[in-house]
NUNUTI-71276 format. One line per 8 residues: their letters; for each residue z, x, y of N, C-alpha, C, CB. Coordinates in pm, whole numbers, plus 32768, in hexadecimal, padded with zeros to 4 digits. Last residue first. Glycine has a CB too. Layout:
BEGIN
A> Z:X:Y:Z:X:Y:Z:X:Y:Z:X:Y; ...
REM end
This chain:
BEGIN
GAVKGMVY> A1EA:3DCF:E20C:A22B:3E46:E1D1:A1CB:3EB1:E1B2:A276:3E22:E156; A104:3CC6:E1C1:A180:3CF5:E203:A1AE:3D72:E1BF:A1F0:3C89:E200; 9FA8:3CE1:E1B3:A023:3CC7:E168:A098:3D10:E1AB:A015:3CF5:E0D4; 9ED3:3C46:E2A7:9F15:3CB6:E267:9F90:3C8D:E21E:9F37:3D1E:E2CA; 9DAD:3B78:E28B:9E38:3B88:E2AA:9E75:3BF9:E262:9E82:3B0E:E28C; 9C93:3AB9:E2F5:9CC1:3B3E:E2C9:9D51:3B3A:E2E2:9C7B:3BB8:E313; 9B5D:39F0:E2DD:9BED:39FE:E2F6:9C1A:3A82:E2C0:9C3E:398B:E2B5; 9A42:3A24:E2D9:9A75:39B1:E31B:9B0C:39BE:E33A:9A5A:3938:E2C7
LEELHPTP> 991D:3AE7:E2C6:99B4:3AED:E2C1:99E8:3A75:E317:99ED:3B7E:E2FC; 9814:3B1C:E2C8:983F:3A9A:E29A:98D8:3A91:E289:97FA:3A79:E217; 97F3:3C28:E2F3:97C1:3BC5:E360:97E8:3B35:E344:9725:3BC9:E36C; 984B:3C91:E208:98A3:3C8C:E26E:9877:3C35:E2E9:98BE:3D12:E293; 982C:3C27:E0CC:97D0:3C33:E144:9826:3C21:E1C0:9758:3BC6:E141; 98BC:3CE2:DFBE:98BF:3C78:E029:985C:3C91:E095:9948:3C6E:E067; 982B:3D00:DE76:9863:3D41:DEED:985D:3CE0:DF65:9815:3DC6:DF0D; 97DE:3C56:DDB4:9832:3CCD:DD90:9869:3D18:DE04:97E3:3D2B:DD3D
SGGKKELT> 9820:3AF7:DDF7:97C9:3B73:DE10:9822:3BEB:DDDD:979E:3B86:DEB7; 9803:399A:DD85:9843:3A17:DDB8:97E4:3A8D:DDBB:98BD:3A3B:DD60; 97BA:389F:DD4E:97D3:38E9:DCE1:9813:3976:DD08:9755:38F6:DC96; 96D3:3882:DE60:9721:383F:DDFE:9743:3895:DD85:96DB:37C8:DDD3; 96FC:3998:DF4C:96AD:3935:DEFE:9700:38F4:DE8E:9631:397A:DEC1; 9821:398D:E028:97BA:39C5:DFE1:975E:3966:DF94:97F1:3A1F:DF8A; 98F1:39C1:E129:9898:395C:E0F0:9826:39A4:E0AF:9866:38F8:E15C; 9A39:3A5A:E0F6:99B2:3A57:E129:9961:39E0:E0F1:996D:3AD8:E108
VAFAEAQP> 9B86:3AAB:E143:9B27:3A46:E106:9AA1:3A52:E146:9B5A:39B3:E117; 9C90:3B93:E0EC:9C25:3B67:E144:9BCD:3AFD:E0F7:9BCE:3BE3:E173; 9DC2:3C47:E0F7:9D67:3BE6:E0B2:9D07:3BB5:E11B:9DB6:3B6C:E06E; 9E5E:3D91:E0CC:9E31:3D1C:E11C:9DD9:3CBF:E0C5:9DE1:3D4C:E19D; 9EBB:3E2F:E016:9EE2:3E51:E095:9EC0:3DD7:E0F0:9E9D:3ED5:E0C2; 9F39:3E0B:DEC4:9EDA:3DEB:DF30:9F13:3E05:DFB7:9EAF:3D5B:DF28; 9F56:3E19:DD5D:9F7F:3E43:DDE6:9F10:3E1D:DE4A:9F9B:3EE1:DDEC; 9F0C:3D88:DC80:9F8B:3DCB:DC83:9FB5:3DFF:DD0C:9F89:3E3A:DC23
IAKMKQMA> 9E83:3C42:DC6F:9E71:3CC3:DCAF:9F04:3D0B:DCB3:9E2E:3CAE:DD48; 9DCB:3B3D:DBC6:9E45:3B87:DBE9:9E22:3C10:DC1D:9EA3:3B92:DB72; 9CF4:3A44:DC5E:9D0C:3AB4:DC04:9D8D:3B01:DC32:9C8D:3B15:DC03; 9D8D:38FC:DCAC:9D2B:3966:DCB8:9D45:39DC:DC52:9D2E:399C:DD4A; 9DCA:37B0:DCAE:9DF5:3827:DC75:9D7B:3886:DC7B:9E2C:3810:DBE6; 9DFB:36DA:DDC6:9DA1:3712:DD65:9DC8:3797:DD34:9D1D:3719:DD9C; 9E7B:35B0:DE2C:9EA4:3639:DE21:9E4D:3670:DDB1:9F40:364A:DE04; 9DA5:34C9:DEDC:9DF0:34F2:DE69:9E0E:3589:DE6D:9DA5:34CD:DDEA
NNVDFVGL> 9D00:3468:DF9F:9D89:3478:DFBF:9DE2:34B0:DF4D:9DBB:33F8:DFEB; 9BCD:3538:DFB1:9C13:34BD:DF96:9CA7:34CF:DFB5:9BFD:3490:DF06; 9AC6:35E8:DF77:9B11:35B9:DFF2:9B49:352E:DFD5:9AB3:35B3:E074; 9AE1:36C7:DE66:9A9E:3655:DEA8:9B01:362F:DF20:9A84:35D5:DE3C; 9AA1:3829:DE23:9AF7:37AF:DE1F:9AAE:3740:DE73:9B8D:37CE:DE5B; 9A7D:395E:DD65:9A51:38FB:DDBF:9AA7:387E:DDBD:99C6:38D9:DDA1; 9B3D:3A97:DD4B:9AFD:3A17:DD1B:9AD0:39C0:DD87:9B5C:39C9:DCC6; 9B88:3B8B:DDA0:9BED:3B39:DD68:9BBB:3AB1:DD38:9C56:3B28:DDC9
DVPKGGVL> 9B0F:3CD1:DDBA:9AE7:3C45:DDA7:9B60:3C00:DD5F:9A5D:3C39:DD50; 9B7A:3DB2:DEAE:9B7B:3D91:DE16:9B6A:3CF0:DE10:9C12:3DC6:DDC8; 9B12:3EA3:DFA1:9B1E:3E17:DF71:9B1F:3E05:DEDD:9AB1:3DC9:DFA6; 9BDA:3FBA:E008:9B5D:3F82:DFBE:9B78:3EF5:DF94:9B35:3FD9:DF3B; 9CC4:401D:E06D:9C58:400D:E0C6:9BD7:3FD5:E089:9C3F:408B:E101; 9D73:400D:DF98:9D42:4091:DFC7:9CCA:4086:E020:9D1F:40E9:DF53; 9D05:3EC8:DF7A:9D58:3F30:DF2E:9D1E:3FBA:DF50:9D55:3F18:DE8A; 9CEE:3D88:DFDF:9CCA:3E18:E010:9D33:3E71:DFCC:9CCF:3E2B:E0BC
AWLQYQKA> 9C64:3C85:DF2D:9CDE:3CCF:DF49:9CB0:3D59:DF74:9D40:3CD5:DECC; 9BAD:3B54:DF77:9BB4:3BE8:DF5F:9C46:3C1F:DF7A:9B49:3C34:DFBF; 9B16:3A26:DF15:9B93:3A6C:DF42:9B87:3AFC:DF19:9C16:3A2C:DF04; 99FD:3965:DF8E:9A38:39C9:DF2C:9AAD:3A13:DF63:99CF:3A30:DF02; 9952:382D:DF9F:99B6:388C:DFD0:99E9:38E7:DF65:9A28:3845:E00D; 97F0:37F6:DF68:9882:37ED:DF3C:98D9:3854:DF7A:988E:37FC:DEA6; 96B2:3753:DF75:9714:37B9:DF93:979A:3796:DF6B:9714:37D6:E01D; 960C:3675:DF55:95DF:36F3:DF13:9640:3764:DF28:9556:371D:DF47
ADPAPLSL> 966D:35B4:DFF2:9675:35A0:DF5E:9650:3626:DF13:9611:3529:DF32; 9731:3644:E102:96B9:3607:E0C7:96C3:3604:E02C:9638:3656:E0F3; 989A:35FE:E132:981B:365C:E128:97A1:360A:E0F4:9835:36DD:E0C0; 995D:3585:E230:9925:3568:E1B1:98A7:35B8:E1A3:990B:34D4:E1A0; 9A45:3666:E2CF:99CC:3617:E2D5:9998:35F8:E249:9962:365F:E328; 9BA3:3652:E294:9B22:369E:E285:9AB0:3641:E28B:9B1D:36EE:E200; 9CF5:3656:E283:9C7E:3625:E2D4:9C0F:3689:E2C6:9CA1:3611:E36D; 9D92:3688:E1A9:9DC2:363D:E214:9D5A:3605:E271:9E1B:368C:E25D
VNLQVEQT> 9D86:36B5:E04C:9D33:36A7:E0C7:9D75:3654:E132:9CAD:3668:E0A6; 9E46:3786:DF99:9E3F:36FE:DFCD:9DEA:36FF:E04F:9ED2:36C4:DFE7; 9E67:3848:DE6C:9E29:3839:DEF2:9E21:37A5:DF1C:9D9A:3878:DEF3; 9F17:3940:DDB6:9EED:38B2:DDC3:9EC0:38A4:DE54:9F64:3849:DD9E; 9F35:3A42:DCC6:9F0D:3A1B:DD53:9EDE:398D:DD51:9E9A:3A78:DD8C; A022:3B0B:DC10:9FCF:3A92:DC1A:9FB2:3A76:DCAF:A016:3A15:DBD5; A0C4:3BDB:DBE0:A03E:3C01:DC15:9FE0:3B87:DC25:9FFB:3C6A:DBB6; A1C6:3BC2:DB9F:A16A:3B91:DB3A:A0DB:3BB9:DB5F:A177:3AF8:DB2B
KTNWVVRV> A229:3C3D:DC8D:A258:3C65:DC0A:A1FC:3C40:DBA3:A2D8:3C2F:DBED; A1BD:3BD5:DD6D:A1AD:3C6B:DD61:A1DC:3C8F:DCD0:A207:3CBC:DDD5; A0F4:3ACA:DD97:A174:3AF2:DD53:A16C:3B88:DD2B:A18F:3A97:DCD1; A074:3A3C:DEB3:A065:3AAF:DE56:A0E9:3AD1:DE20:A027:3B2A:DE9A; 9FC1:394B:DF42:A04D:3964:DF0A:A039:39C5:DEA8:A096:38E6:DECE; 9F11:391D:E078:9F16:395E:DFEA:9FA5:397A:DFC3:9EC5:39E9:DFE5; 9E73:3834:E138:9EF4:386C:E115:9EEB:38A9:E087:9F65:37FF:E11C; 9D8E:383A:E24A:9DA0:382F:E1B8:9E22:3872:E19B:9D29:3871:E165
ASNPSKEV> 9CCC:37B7:E357:9D46:37EA:E320:9D56:37D2:E287:9DB8:37AD:E369; 9C00:37A0:E47C:9C17:37A2:E3E7:9C96:37DE:E3CD:9BAC:37EC:E39A; 9BBE:37B6:E580:9C18:3748:E557:9C36:3743:E4C6:9BE0:36C7:E57D; 9B03:3888:E59D:9B8F:38A7:E5CE:9BF2:3830:E59C:9B8F:38B3:E679; 9A15:3909:E504:9A4F:3888:E4F8:9ADF:3887:E51A:9A3C:3856:E473; 99CE:3A03:E570:995F:39A3:E539:9994:3916:E52C:9929:39D2:E4AA; 9ABD:3A83:E5B1:9A5C:3A58:E620:99FA:39F3:E5E8:9A0A:3AD6:E65D; 9B9F:39F9:E4AF:9B69:3A67:E509:9AFB:3A2F:E56A:9B2A:3ADF:E4B0
GKLTVFQN> 9CB8:3941:E44D:9C2F:3946:E470:9C0E:39BE:E4C9:9C09:38C7:E4B2; 9DBC:39D6:E375:9D8F:398B:E3F4:9CF7:399F:E409:9DDE:39C2:E479; 9E75:39AF:E269:9DF4:39EC:E295:9DBF:399C:E30F:9D89:39EC:E21D; 9FBF:39F6:E211:9F66:3992:E25C:9EEC:39E1:E28F:9FB7:3949:E2DA; A068:3A27:E0F0:A016:3A68:E155:9FB1:3A02:E193:9FCA:3AE1:E116; A19A:3A36:E04D:A140:39E2:E098:A0F2:3A2E:E101:A18B:3974:E0D7; A200:3A9C:DF17:A1F0:3AD4:DF9E:A17D:3A74:DFDB:A1C5:3B7D:DF9B; A2F7:3A5F:DE1D:A278:3A3E:DE62:A278:3A73:DEEF:A260:39A5:DE64
DANNINAI> A3EA:3A7E:DDAA:A38A:3AF2:DDA3:A306:3AD5:DDF2:A367:3B12:DD0B; A467:3989:DDA3:A496:39EE:DE04:A440:3A66:DE16:A519:3A1C:DDDF; A3A2:3862:DD95:A3D0:38D8:DD53:A3F2:3943:DDBB:A366:390A:DCF0; A333:378A:DE00:A3B6:37A4:DE2C:A3F5:3825:DDE4:A40B:3726:DE11; A249:3771:DD76:A243:379A:DDFE:A2D0:37CA:DE2E:A20D:3725:DE54; A29A:371B:DC74:A261:379D:DC86:A25B:37D1:DD16:A1DC:379D:DC4F; A302:361C:DCB1:A35E:367F:DC7E:A323:370E:DC8A:A381:365F:DBEC; A214:35A3:DD0A:A281:35B8:DD6C:A2E2:3624:DD37:A2CF:3531:DD8A
LETKQRLE> A18E:35A3:DC14:A157:35ED:DC8B:A1C5:360D:DCF2:A0E6:3598:DCD1; A226:3504:DB71:A219:3588:DB51:A1EB:35DF:DBC9:A1BD:3592:DAE0; A1F7:3417:DC05:A284:3449:DBF4:A27E:34D8:DBD1:A2D4:33FA:DB87; A0EE:33F3:DBE3:A119:340D:DC6E:A1A9:3445:DC62:A112:3385:DCCA; A0DC:33D0:DAD3:A097:3439:DB08:A0D0:3458:DB92:A006:341B:DB0C; A168:32D4:DAB8:A19A:3352:DA7A:A15D:33C9:DAB5:A180:3354:D9E7; A0CA:322D:DB48:A150:3248:DB7E:A18D:32CA:DB3D:A1AE:31CC:DB62; 9FE8:3230:DAA1:9FD9:3261:DB29:A061:3283:DB62:9F91:31FA:DB81
DAQQALTG> A05E:31B3:D9BE:A028:3237:D9B4:A019:3277:DA3D:9FA5:3233:D96D; A094:30BA:DA28:A103:3109:D9F5:A0DA:319C:D9E8:A132:30D3:D96D; 9F93:3059:DA67:9FF4:306C:DACF:A063:30CE:DAA4:A02F:2FE7:DAF6; 9F30:3040:D95D:9EFB:30A4:D9B6:9F53:30C2:DA2C:9E79:307B:D9E4; 9FDF:2F7D:D8F3:9FE0:3004:D8B6:9F9E:306D:D914:9F95:3001:D82E; 9F94:2EA8:D9A1:A01F:2EDE:D9A1:A026:2F69:D965:A07E:2E81:D953; 9E8C:2E8A:D948:9EA5:2EA3:D9DC:9F36:2EE2:D9E5:9E99:2E13:DA37; 9EB5:2E37:D837:9E61:2EB2:D85F:9E86:2EE7:D8E5:9DC8:2E90:D861
NLTEVRAN> 9F3B:2D4B:D85D:9F7E:2DBE:D81E:9F36:2E3E:D838:9F8B:2DA9:D78B; 9E76:2CB0:D8DC:9EED:2CCE:D92A:9F3A:2D4F:D8E4:9F4E:2C45:D931; 9DB6:2CA3:D80D:9D94:2CE3:D88C:9E12:2D0E:D8DB:9D3E:2C85:D8E0; 9E53:2C14:D755:9E23:2C99:D730:9DFE:2CE7:D7AF:9DA9:2C8F:D6CF; 9E75:2B23:D7E1:9EEA:2B76:D7C3:9EC2:2C0A:D79B:9F3B:2B33:D74F; 9D70:2AC8:D7F0:9DB3:2AE5:D86A:9E2F:2B43:D850:9DDE:2A60:D8AE; 9D35:2A9D:D6E3:9CEB:2AFB:D72F:9D31:2B2E:D7A8:9C6F:2AC1:D755; 9DEB:29CE:D6B2:9DFE:2A51:D670:9DAE:2AC1:D6B7:9DD4:2A48:D5DB
FYVATGIL> 9D85:2908:D754:9E03:2945:D781:9E1F:29C1:D72F:9E79:28E1:D775; 9C93:28DB:D6C9:9C95:28F8:D759:9D14:2942:D77F:9C89:2875:D7AC; 9CEF:288A:D5D2:9CA1:2903:D5E2:9CA2:2931:D668:9C19:28F2:D5B8; 9D72:2797:D61F:9DBD:280C:D5E6:9D77:2889:D5E7:9DE4:27F3:D55F; 9C9C:2703:D67E:9D04:2723:D6DA:9D5B:2799:D6A0:9D5A:26A4:D6F6; 9C0B:26E4:D58D:9BCA:272A:D60D:9C39:2758:D662:9B69:26C7:D665; 9CBA:2654:D501:9C97:26D8:D4D1:9C5F:272A:D548:9C30:26CF:D45B; 9CC0:256A:D592:9D39:25B3:D577:9D24:2647:D55C:9D7C:2577:D505
AVVSAAAL> 9BB8:2517:D56E:9BEA:252E:D5F3:9C67:2582:D5EE:9C05:24AA:D63B; 9BB0:24F5:D45D:9B58:2555:D497:9B8F:257D:D518:9ACD:2521:D4A5; 9C67:241B:D443:9C89:249C:D408:9C35:2508:D443:9C78:249B:D372; 9BD3:2357:D4C7:9C53:2383:D4F8:9C7E:2408:D4C4:9CB8:2320:D4D8; 9AFF:2340:D416:9AE5:236E:D49A:9B68:23A6:D4DE:9AA8:22FC:D4ED; 9B81:22D3:D335:9B42:2358:D329:9B29:2399:D3B3:9ABB:234D:D2DC; 9BC2:21E0:D3A4:9C30:2237:D379:9BFC:22C7:D36F:9C6C:2206:D2F0; 9ACA:2174:D3CF:9B24:218C:D43A:9B94:21EA:D41E:9B5A:2113:D466
WGFQFSPQ> 9A78:215F:D2C9:9A2D:21B2:D31F:9A86:21D9:D39C:99AA:216A:D348; 9B25:20AA:D25F:9B2C:2130:D227:9AE1:2196:D28B:9AEA:2130:D193; 9ADA:1FCF:D2F1:9B63:1FFC:D300:9B65:2090:D2CC:9BCB:1F9D:D2AE; 99D0:1FB1:D29D:99E9:1FC9:D32B:9A72:2007:D33B:99DE:1F48:D37C; 9A0A:1F69:D194:99C2:1FDD:D1B0:99D0:200D:D240:9937:1FC6:D190; 9A90:1E76:D1AE:9AD8:1EEB:D179:9A8C:1F67:D190:9AF4:1EDD:D0E5; 99BE:1DD3:D221:9A3C:1DF0:D26B:9A86:1E74:D23B:9A9C:1D75:D25A; 98ED:1DE2:D151:98D9:1E17:D1D4:995A:1E3A:D21C:988D:1DB8:D224
RSNLAIVP> 9906:1D50:D071:9939:1DD6:D069:9938:1E1B:D0F5:98E7:1E28:D002; 988E:1C60:D087:9921:1C5E:D085:995D:1CEE:D08B:9954:1C15:D005; 9799:1C0D:D15D:97B6:1C76:D0FA:9856:1C8B:D102:975F:1D04:D11D; 9716:1ACB:D174:9773:1B2E:D1A3:9796:1B90:D13A:97EC:1AEE:D1D4; 95BB:1A80:D165:9646:1A7F:D128:9699:1AE7:D163:9643:1A94:D091; 9500:19CD:D23D:9520:1A53:D213:95AD:1A54:D1E3:950B:1AB7:D283; 9413:18D6:D219:94A3:18F7:D22B:94C3:197F:D1F0:94FC:188A:D1EA; 92ED:187C:D2C4:9330:18C1:D25A:93C2:18E5:D279:92E5:193A:D23A
TEDTESEE> 929C:1738:D325:92CD:17BB:D34D:931A:1801:D2E5:9320:17B0:D3C3; 9244:1644:D2DE:9215:16AC:D290:9240:1735:D2C2:9186:16A2:D288; 92ED:1518:D2C4:92F0:1595:D310:92C1:160A:D2B6:9382:15B0:D346; 92EF:144A:D20B:928B:1449:D279:9281:14CD:D2C0:92AC:13DE:D2DE; 93B7:1484:D159:933B:145F:D120:92C9:1467:D18F:9348:13CF:D0E1; 948F:14C2:D1EC:945A:1532:D1A9:93CC:150A:D173:94BC:1560:D138; 94D9:13C6:D245:9499:1420:D2A8:945F:1495:D25F:94FD:1450:D315; 9541:1356:D16A:94CF:131D:D197:9489:137F:D1FA:94EF:1299:D1D2
SEETQATE> 9624:13FA:D141:95C0:13FB:D0D6:9541:13C3:D10F:95EF:13AA:D05A; 96B6:13C3:D220:9683:1445:D218:9619:1454:D1AD:96F0:14A0:D202; 96EE:12BA:D1F2:969C:12DD:D25C:9666:1362:D24E:96E0:12D0:D2D3; 979A:12EB:D113:971B:1294:D0FF:96C0:12B9:D16F:9738:11F0:D102; 986A:137B:D184:9816:13B9:D118:9794:136D:D108:9863:13BC:D08E; 98D2:12B4:D229:9892:132F:D269:983E:1375:D200:9901:1396:D2A4; 992B:11FF:D175:98CA:11D7:D1D2:987C:1250:D205:990A:118D:D242; 99FD:1294:D0FE:998B:126F:D0AE:9910:1240:D101:99B6:1203:D04E
PLEDAFEL> 9A75:13AD:D1CC:9A74:131C:D199:99F1:12FB:D151:9A88:12B6:D212; 9A9C:14F6:D14A:9A5A:1497:D1A7:9A63:1410:D172:99C8:14B9:D1BF; 9AFB:15B8:D0A4:9B60:1565:D0E7:9B1F:14FB:D142:9BC0:15BD:D139; 9A31:1656:D046:9A70:15F5:CFF0:9AD0:158F:D02B:9AB5:163A:CF8E; 99F9:16F8:D121:999C:1691:D0FF:99D9:1628:D09D:9920:16CF:D0C5; 9A97:17C9:D162:9ABE:1750:D19B:9A67:16DC:D16C:9ABB:175C:D22C; 9AB3:18F7:D121:9A94:1889:D0C7:9AD3:1805:D0F1:9AC0:18AB:D03E; 9B1C:19A3:D1EA:9A8B:1980:D1E5:9A6B:190B:D18D:9A3B:19F4:D1B5
QAMIKDKL> 9C25:19BD:D1C4:9BFC:198D:D241:9B6B:1968:D23D:9C17:19F0:D2AA; 9C22:1A2C:D0C2:9C63:19A6:D0D7:9C3B:1965:D159:9CFA:19B2:D0D3; 9BAE:1B17:D0F5:9B5C:1AB5:D0AC:9B9C:1A26:D0BE:9B50:1ADD:D010; 9C7D:1B94:D17C:9C01:1B7B:D1C2:9BB3:1B11:D17E:9BB0:1BF7:D1CC; 9D3E:1BA6:D0AF:9D58:1B5C:D12F:9CD8:1B3C:D176:9DB3:1BAD:D18E; 9CBB:1C39:CFF1:9CDB:1BB1:CFD1:9CFC:1B63:D048:9D48:1BAA:CF73; 9CA9:1D33:D07B:9C2B:1CE7:D054:9C54:1C56:D037:9BE0:1D29:CFD1; 9DB2:1D7C:D09F:9D62:1D61:D117:9CE4:1D0D:D0ED:9D39:1DEB:D15E
ATPPAVRH> 9E4F:1DC6:CFCC:9E52:1D3D:CFEF:9DF1:1D11:D066:9EDE:1D1C:D011; 9E33:1ED5:CFC2:9DEB:1E83:CF59:9DE8:1DF1:CF74:9E2A:1E97:CED2; 9DDB:1F88:D0EF:9E40:1F3F:D096:9DF9:1EE5:D03C:9EA9:1EEC:D0E8; 9CDF:2085:D0D7:9D1E:2012:D115:9D7E:1FCC:D0BC:9CBA:1FB4:D141; 9D16:21EC:D0AB:9CE1:216B:D073:9D2A:20EF:D0C2:9CFF:2163:CFCA; 9CBC:22F7:D16C:9D2A:2294:D156:9CF0:220E:D125:9D7E:227E:D1DA; 9C46:243A:D114:9C31:23AD:D14E:9C9C:2356:D11D:9BA7:236E:D127; 9C3B:2544:D0E0:9CBD:250A:D102:9CB0:247E:D13B:9D06:2563:D166
AFAHREIA> 9B39:257D:D0B1:9B9D:25A9:D047:9C26:256C:D05E:9BAC:2646:D046; 9AC6:252B:D18F:9AAD:24D3:D11D:9B0F:24FF:D0AE:9A13:24DA:D0EB; 9B1B:25EE:D244:9B34:2565:D261:9B25:2506:D1E1:9AD4:253B:D2D0; 9AC7:26DF:D1DA:9B53:26C2:D1E6:9B72:262E:D1F8:9B8B:270F:D256; 99B2:26B7:D1F9:99E8:26CA:D16F:9A7B:26AA:D176:99CF:275E:D136; 999B:269C:D313:9972:262E:D2BC:99B2:2639:D22E:98D8:262C:D2B1; 99EF:2797:D367:9A41:2727:D385:9A17:26AD:D32D:9A37:2707:D41B; 9924:283A:D2ED:99B2:284E:D2C7:9A0A:27D1:D2E9:99EB:28CD:D30F
EGLLNLET> 9840:27D7:D371:984F:27C8:D2DF:98DC:27D8:D2B4:97FA:282B:D295; 9883:2823:D476:986B:2792:D45A:987B:2781:D3C1:97D6:2761:D48D; 988E:292F:D461:9908:28E5:D493:98FC:2857:D469:9919:28EF:D530; 978A:2971:D423:97EC:2992:D3C1:9870:294B:D3E2:9800:2A29:D3BB; 96FC:2910:D505:96E0:28D0:D487:9755:28E9:D422:9658:2905:D44F; 9768:29C1:D5C8:9774:292D:D5D5:9762:28E0:D54C:9709:28F9:D63A; 9705:2AB9:D571:9794:2A9C:D56F:97B6:2A02:D578:97D6:2AE6:D5E4; 95F2:2A8A:D58D:962A:2AA0:D506:96BC:2A84:D503:9611:2B2D:D4D6
KIEPYIKS> 95E2:2A68:D69E:95B4:29FB:D649:95F7:2A07:D5C3:951A:29FB:D638; 9638:2B66:D6EF:968E:2AF0:D71E:9662:2A7B:D6C5:967A:2ACC:D7C2; 9569:2C03:D68F:95F3:2C18:D66B:964A:2B9F:D681:9628:2C89:D6B6; 9484:2BAC:D712:9491:2B84:D682:9521:2B9F:D650:9428:2BD4:D628; 9470:2B25:D84A:94AC:2B98:D800:94BF:2B6B:D76F:9537:2BC7:D840; 93ED:2A41:D898:93BA:2AC3:D8CA:93F0:2B32:D873:93E1:2ADA:D961; 9467:296E:D823:93D7:297C:D80D:93AC:2A01:D83C:9388:2910:D852; 9565:298A:D87C:955A:2999:D7EC:94B7:299D:D7C8:95AC:2918:D79F
LCEVERRE> 954A:295D:D98E:955E:29E3:D960:9547:29FB:D8CB:95E3:2A0A:D982; 9524:2848:D988:94C1:2898:D9BF:94D3:2929:D985:94C7:2892:DA59; 9617:27E7:D91A:959C:27C1:D8D3:952B:2820:D904:9577:2726:D8EE; 96D2:2849:D9D5:96D2:2877:D947:9654:285A:D90A:973E:2838:D8F7; 9677:27BD:DABB:967B:2851:DAB9:9679:287D:DA2E:96F5:288A:DB01; 96B0:26AE:DA7A:9620:26DE:DA8A:9610:2774:DA84:95E7:26AE:DB10; 97C0:26C2:DA6B:9775:2697:D9F7:96E1:26CF:DA05:9778:25F6:D9EA; 980A:2708:DB73:9820:2768:DB0B:97CC:2743:DA8A:98B8:276F:DAEB
QESVNGSL> 97AE:261B:DBF1:977D:2694:DC12:978B:2700:DBAA:97B8:26B8:DC86; 9866:2563:DB7D:97D7:254A:DB63:978A:25CD:DB86:97A2:24CD:DBBA; 9981:2612:DAEA:993A:25BD:DB5A:98A6:25B5:DB39:994D:25FE:DBF1; 9A1A:25F3:D9AA:99D6:263E:DA0F:999C:25D9:DA77:9967:2698:D9CF; 9A6F:25AA:D8A0:9AD6:25B7:D90C:9A93:2617:D979:9B68:25F6:D8D0; 99FA:2583:D7BB:99D8:2526:D828:9A2C:253C:D89D:99E5:2499:D7FD; 9A09:263E:D6F6:9A6D:25D4:D6F2:9A59:2577:D75B:9AF3:2608:D6F9; 992F:26E1:D72E:992B:269C:D6B5:9995:2630:D6AC:9937:26FA:D647
YDELVGSE> 9990:274C:D82E:9911:26FA:D825:990B:26A0:D7A6:9896:275A:D824; 9A6E:27D6:D7E4:9A83:2765:D837:9A00:270B:D82F:9AA6:2793:D8CB; 99F2:289D:D74B:9A52:2845:D703:9A5F:27C8:D756:9AE0:288A:D6ED; 9965:2919:D81D:991D:28DD:D7AA:9971:2885:D760:98E8:2942:D74E; 9A2C:297C:D8C4:99DC:2916:D8F6:9989:28CF:D887:9983:294E:D95E; 9AB9:2A57:D87C:9AEA:29D6:D848:9A91:2966:D879:9B7D:29BB:D874; 9A75:2B61:D8B3:9AB7:2B14:D91E:9AE8:2A8C:D8E8:9A55:2AFE:D995; 99E1:2BE8:D7F6:9A70:2BED:D7EB:9ABF:2B96:D855:9A9A:2C7C:D7F6
IYEKINIM> 98DE:2BB9:D860:9900:2B7D:D7DD:999D:2B75:D7CF:98BF:2BD3:D764; 98EF:2C52:D94D:98DA:2BBB:D95B:98FF:2B7B:D8D3:983C:2B96:D985; 991A:2D58:D8F0:998A:2D13:D93B:9972:2C7A:D942:9997:2D4D:D9D1; 9820:2D7B:D86B:98A3:2D81:D822:990A:2D39:D86A:98D3:2E0F:D80D; 9767:2D62:D93B:9767:2D02:D8D6:97EB:2D05:D889:96F3:2D17:D87E; 976B:2D6A:DA84:97AB:2DB5:DA1D:97BC:2D54:D9A4:9836:2DF0:DA50; 9636:2D33:DB33:96B2:2CFA:DAF8:96E2:2D5C:DA88:9698:2C65:DABB; 95CA:2DDF:DC51:95B4:2DC4:DBC5:9639:2D96:DB86:957B:2E42:DB7C
REM end
């Protein structure tokens, strides 16, 4: 299914209105505008905006243009007398209607071409403005991701951190999870090194063993990101089980995947 918001923001509608699209893209815009009212509405609004802007900034043709054209058209007075006589005789026998030239047509065409040029320029400007906004949004997102990664690295390099590697048990010997536990702030972070992808109805859950009893530290997803879990003041070991989605109040040991003891 098409993402209507992304399609509208892509700039293809502005390109369509300015004629800067391929035949396939033109057919695509016309087809989608019939299927999705949002696209049709946006297309109409853009067209009206461009038309208003074009006529508000239309360029008048040079004042001497009309006189120059008329000078080229008014050649009848310069015909020799014999030619005028022949023309008069032919007009009496020839019943073919003569269509008068509209002296205003050239200036109208010039004004229309000027307006069309303005429309094309506006379409190009709108297109590039949309591209700049998209680029700025991407740069801002990348800057935020970089900031988060920098903070994460700083937190991991904290001297109070204790690293505990949870290794796979008999059920899943190739699995591995790394836990970063700050004994001073009590913060716990988790990074999945290797775990089988769970079913949609299930989710992995982290546990801390305190006095031989399991303490829930929250559920997490299988990805490469460092995930923040619930804080714990003390722990003897950490373990991961596969539970129903959202977690369980007590672990199902038959679904134990990894486990690791805290050093010291």
